[in-house]
C-alpha positions as CSV (number, residue, x, y, z in Angstrom):
1,M,-25.1,154.3,169.9
2,S,-27.0,157.0,168.2
3,D,-30.5,156.7,166.7
4,R,-28.9,157.4,163.3
5,M,-26.8,154.2,163.6
6,L,-29.6,152.0,165.1
7,R,-32.1,152.7,162.3
8,P,-30.3,150.6,159.5
9,I,-29.8,147.7,161.9
10,L,-33.5,147.7,163.0
11,A,-34.6,147.8,159.4
12,V,-32.5,144.8,158.5
13,L,-33.8,142.9,161.5
14,V,-37.4,143.6,160.5
15,L,-36.9,142.5,156.9
16,A,-35.2,139.3,158.2
17,I,-38.2,138.5,160.5
18,V,-40.7,139.1,157.7
19,A,-38.8,136.9,155.3
20,V,-38.7,134.0,157.9
21,A,-42.4,134.4,158.5
22,V,-43.2,134.2,154.8
23,V,-41.1,131.1,154.4
24,V,-42.9,129.4,157.3
25,W,-46.3,130.4,156.0
26,W,-45.5,129.1,152.5
27,S,-44.2,125.7,153.8
28,N,-47.4,125.2,155.9
29,A,-49.7,126.1,153.1
30,Q,-48.3,123.4,150.7
31,P,-49.5,119.8,150.8
32,P,-46.9,117.1,151.6
33,A,-45.1,115.7,148.6
34,E,-46.6,112.2,149.0
35,D,-50.2,113.6,149.0
36,I,-49.6,115.2,145.6
37,S,-48.1,112.0,144.1
38,S,-50.9,109.8,145.4
39,S,-53.6,112.1,144.1
40,S,-52.0,112.2,140.6
41,S,-51.8,108.4,140.5
42,R,-55.3,107.9,141.6
43,Y,-57.0,109.8,138.8
44,S,-56.0,110.1,135.2
45,P,-56.3,113.5,133.5
46,L,-59.5,112.3,131.7
47,E,-61.2,110.7,134.7
48,G,-60.9,112.9,137.7
49,P,-63.0,112.4,140.9
50,T,-65.6,114.9,139.7
51,E,-66.1,113.2,136.4
52,E,-66.4,109.8,138.0
53,A,-69.0,111.1,140.4
54,G,-70.9,112.6,137.5
55,Q,-70.8,109.3,135.6
56,A,-72.1,107.4,138.7
57,E,-75.0,109.8,139.1
58,A,-75.8,109.6,135.4
59,R,-75.8,105.8,135.5
60,R,-78.2,105.9,138.5
61,D,-80.5,108.2,136.5
62,M,-80.3,105.9,133.5
63,V,-81.3,102.9,135.6
64,E,-84.2,104.8,137.1
65,E,-85.4,105.8,133.6
66,V,-85.2,102.1,132.5
67,R,-87.2,101.2,135.6
68,R,-89.9,103.7,134.8
69,Q,-90.2,102.3,131.3
70,G,-91.3,99.0,132.7
71,I,-88.2,96.9,133.6
72,D,-88.9,95.4,137.0
73,D,-86.4,92.5,137.2
74,Q,-84.2,93.8,140.1
75,K,-81.2,91.6,139.1
76,V,-81.2,93.2,135.7
77,L,-81.4,96.7,137.1
78,E,-78.6,95.9,139.5
79,A,-76.5,94.6,136.6
80,M,-77.2,97.8,134.6
81,A,-76.2,99.9,137.6
82,A,-72.9,98.0,138.0
83,V,-71.6,98.2,134.4
84,P,-69.7,101.5,133.5
85,R,-71.3,102.1,130.1
86,H,-68.9,105.0,129.4
87,H,-66.1,102.4,128.9
88,F,-68.0,100.8,126.1
89,V,-68.6,103.9,123.9
90,P,-66.0,105.9,121.8
91,P,-64.3,108.7,123.7
92,E,-66.2,111.4,121.7
93,M,-69.5,109.8,122.8
94,Q,-68.7,109.6,126.6
95,H,-70.7,112.7,127.3
96,S,-73.8,110.8,126.1
97,A,-72.9,107.4,127.5
98,Y,-75.9,107.3,129.9
99,V,-78.5,108.8,127.7
100,N,-81.2,106.3,126.9
101,H,-80.6,105.9,123.2
102,P,-78.3,103.9,121.0
103,L,-74.8,105.3,120.1
104,P,-72.5,104.7,117.1
105,I,-69.4,102.6,117.8
106,G,-67.9,102.6,114.3
107,Y,-68.0,100.2,111.4
108,G,-71.7,100.8,110.9
109,Q,-72.6,99.3,114.3
110,T,-74.2,100.7,117.5
111,I,-74.3,100.1,121.2
112,S,-78.0,99.5,121.9
113,Q,-80.3,101.8,123.8
114,P,-80.1,100.9,127.6
115,Y,-83.8,100.2,127.8
116,I,-83.5,97.6,124.9
117,V,-80.5,96.0,126.6
118,A,-82.5,95.7,129.8
119,L,-85.6,94.4,128.0
120,M,-83.7,91.7,126.0
121,T,-81.9,90.7,129.2
122,E,-85.1,90.5,131.1
123,L,-86.7,88.4,128.4
124,L,-84.0,85.7,128.9
125,E,-85.5,85.1,132.4
126,L,-82.2,84.3,133.9
127,Q,-81.7,82.3,137.1
128,G,-77.9,82.7,137.5
129,D,-76.4,79.3,136.4
130,E,-76.9,79.6,132.7
131,V,-74.4,79.4,129.8
132,V,-75.5,82.1,127.3
133,L,-74.5,82.7,123.7
134,E,-74.6,86.3,122.4
135,V,-74.5,87.0,118.7
136,G,-73.2,90.5,118.0
137,T,-70.6,91.5,120.6
138,G,-70.2,95.1,119.4
139,S,-68.3,97.0,122.0
140,G,-69.0,94.3,124.7
141,Y,-71.7,96.2,126.7
142,Q,-74.4,93.5,126.5
143,A,-71.9,90.8,127.4
144,A,-70.8,92.8,130.4
145,I,-74.4,93.1,131.6
146,L,-74.8,89.3,131.2
147,S,-71.5,88.6,132.9
148,G,-72.9,89.4,136.3
149,L,-76.1,87.5,135.8
150,V,-75.0,84.1,134.4
151,K,-72.3,81.4,134.7
152,E,-70.6,81.9,131.3
153,V,-71.1,84.2,128.3
154,Y,-69.9,83.2,124.8
155,T,-70.1,86.2,122.5
156,M,-69.5,86.4,118.8
157,E,-68.6,89.4,116.6
158,I,-68.0,89.2,112.8
159,I,-66.1,92.5,112.6
160,P,-62.5,91.9,113.8
161,E,-62.0,95.7,114.4
162,L,-64.7,95.4,117.1
163,S,-64.2,91.9,118.5
164,H,-60.6,92.3,119.4
165,P,-60.9,95.6,121.2
166,A,-64.1,94.2,122.9
167,E,-62.2,91.2,124.1
168,E,-59.4,93.3,125.6
169,R,-61.9,95.8,127.1
170,L,-63.9,93.0,128.8
171,A,-60.8,91.3,130.2
172,G,-59.3,94.6,131.3
173,L,-62.5,95.4,133.3
174,G,-62.5,92.0,134.9
175,Y,-65.3,90.2,133.1
176,V,-63.5,86.9,133.3
177,N,-66.5,84.7,132.4
178,V,-66.9,86.3,129.0
179,H,-65.4,84.5,126.0
180,V,-65.1,86.4,122.7
181,R,-64.8,84.9,119.2
182,N,-64.4,86.7,115.9
183,A,-66.7,84.7,113.6
184,D,-70.1,84.7,111.9
185,G,-72.6,84.4,114.7
186,Y,-75.4,83.1,112.3
187,Y,-73.9,79.7,112.7
188,G,-73.5,79.9,116.5
189,W,-70.6,78.4,118.5
190,E,-71.2,74.7,118.1
191,E,-68.3,73.4,120.3
192,H,-69.9,75.1,123.4
193,A,-73.5,74.2,122.5
194,P,-76.1,73.6,123.7
195,F,-76.8,76.9,125.3
196,D,-79.3,77.7,128.0
197,N,-80.2,81.0,126.3
198,I,-79.2,82.8,123.1
199,I,-79.4,86.6,122.6
200,V,-79.0,88.2,119.2
201,T,-78.2,91.9,119.0
202,A,-78.4,92.4,115.2
203,A,-81.4,91.6,113.0
204,P,-81.5,88.8,110.4
205,D,-84.4,88.6,108.0
206,H,-85.3,85.1,109.4
207,V,-84.5,83.1,112.5
208,P,-81.2,81.2,112.0
209,R,-81.8,77.5,112.2
210,P,-78.3,76.8,113.6
211,L,-79.2,78.9,116.7
212,I,-82.4,76.9,117.2
213,A,-80.4,73.7,117.0
214,Q,-77.9,75.0,119.6
215,L,-80.6,76.0,122.1
216,K,-81.3,73.7,125.0
217,D,-84.8,72.3,125.4
218,G,-86.6,74.8,127.6
219,G,-84.2,77.6,126.5
220,R,-85.0,81.0,125.3
221,L,-83.8,82.8,122.2
222,V,-84.3,86.6,122.1
223,I,-83.9,88.0,118.7
224,P,-84.9,90.9,116.4
225,V,-86.1,89.7,113.0
226,G,-87.0,91.8,109.9
227,A,-85.8,93.5,106.8
228,V,-82.9,95.9,106.6
229,G,-83.9,99.6,106.8
230,A,-87.3,98.9,108.3
231,Y,-88.8,98.2,111.7
232,Q,-88.1,94.7,112.9
233,T,-90.0,92.6,115.5
234,L,-88.4,91.6,118.7
235,W,-89.2,87.9,119.5
236,Q,-88.8,85.7,122.5
237,I,-88.7,82.2,121.3
238,I,-89.0,79.3,123.8
239,K,-87.9,75.8,122.7
240,K,-90.2,73.0,123.9
241,G,-89.0,69.8,122.4
242,D,-89.7,70.0,118.7
243,Q,-92.1,73.0,119.2
244,L,-91.2,76.7,119.2
245,I,-93.3,79.1,121.2
246,S,-92.9,82.6,119.7
247,N,-93.8,85.7,121.7
248,N,-94.0,89.0,119.7
249,I,-92.6,91.6,122.1
250,S,-92.3,94.9,120.3
251,S,-91.1,96.8,117.2
252,V,-87.5,97.6,117.2
253,I,-84.7,98.9,114.9
254,F,-81.4,97.1,114.8
255,V,-78.4,97.0,112.5
256,P,-78.6,94.0,110.1
257,L,-76.9,90.7,111.0
258,T,-74.2,90.4,108.4
259,G,-72.3,87.4,107.0
260,E,-72.6,84.9,104.3
261,H,-76.0,83.2,104.8
């Protein structure tokens, strides 16, 4: 066979070999189908592994800042480190979820500054077996912090547009010992009283007498008190029989405690 006849045949063979090599290379370069599906099911489009890692690092930084500000109760710090605060702020606020300042959550309400959350929790002086009442659920963040520190949390929110989503959020995140009620917290939750501790996360202009009545002897009430639109005073009030021991902690700014009282 002449060279003129062999050249087209050789050219076709070379092209076929190159095509096969390309197909083999492409197949080896692609991940198996099951790897792709498992990856897409593990991470949602909004919460990929890089974002979660960044949030975990930001949470550690937040806890360290709270520690530097004077919070030294290790159990409180561990609770702060365990709760994903970014789940308790609106989506447009998630980039600021671990910054140490309050954030708006809608309806004129806020999620408190992490340091204030830690301070108020520390002032309860929790041992782990308490039943605690919270007045002012908001988005549920303070209740989530308490959940890991006490036996039961009863939390009240007067705004239904906040209380119902907070109840779903807390249940969805596994905080099974938190019980949410849409009601005026000024009057407490009498059917579950007396409480070992009470924490109020909105400011009345006086200490509600129903809350004092529902506090156990030896229990602590942590509450901001003061006029709307001005600095208030954060108090730790300890009930000793008929006596109240009131400790002035610091000046704070909270949204007002609303309701008919």
